N, C-alpha and C positions, 0 to 999 in steps of 0.2 A: 667871588661871593655868589654869582649867577650859578657857579656848579654846585654849590651846596642846596640851594634851592631846587635846583633841577634832580639832584639826588633825595634831597627831602621826598619831593613829590613822586618819584618813583616808587620811594621804600613804602611811602602811604597807601600807593595805587596798589602795590603788591601786597601789603597785609589786608589792605579792603577786600582785595580778589582772593586771596587765602581763607579769611573769615569768610567770606559769603559762601565759598565752596565746604567748608567744614560745619557740620552740626556736631555741635558737644553733647555729649550724652554721660553723665556721671553715673556710676555704679554707687550703691549704698554705702561699701568700703570707702569710695572716694569723697562723698558725700560728710562722712565723719571725721576727715582729716582735721586736725587741729588747726591750719589756717582757716579753713573754712567756717568755723565757729565764729559766733560772735562774740564781742569782747565783753567781760564779766568782770566788774571790778569786785576783788577780794575783800573780805574784812578786814577792818584794821585790828591788828593782833593787839591783846590789853598786855599792857607792860607796867613795871612798878613803880617805876621812875617818870610820873605823867610829867613833870614840869620839865625833863631835858627834851621831850617832844614839841617841837614847832611846827609841824606838818605829817601828815599820815606816812610818808616816806620813812622819818625819824622813827616812827612808831614800828616800821619793818625793821630797821636797822637795829633800835635798842632792842627788839624781842629776840633777835639772835645772838645780840653780844649778852643778853640775861640768860639765854640757853645755854651758852657756853660759860657761863658765871663770870662774865668780863663787866669792867666797865668803861663806859666812853671817856676819853680825854677830855680835860677841861677847854673851853673855848681858846684858839689862841688869840695873842694879841695882834694890835695892827701891825706893828714891826716885822713880826713873823708873817703875818700874810702879806705884807709888802716884798719878803725875799723870795717868795714862791714866784 
């Protein structure tokens, strides 16, 4: 266990030394990369069968089903859920 702490300390020291040497300057193209953008909540799609929707995720699923002219399955009974 002691060796793990020594290894952890050495790796943290190496990381600190590396980050102290490097100054990261991002280009404009790098700044527009998707993972560097703030997260934005998309608008919840409007659906026809509003009774089926219990939360916003359901609305996204149902919108895709309606787009493909499909209907969601009926809710499973307790025995079927226990089988899984």
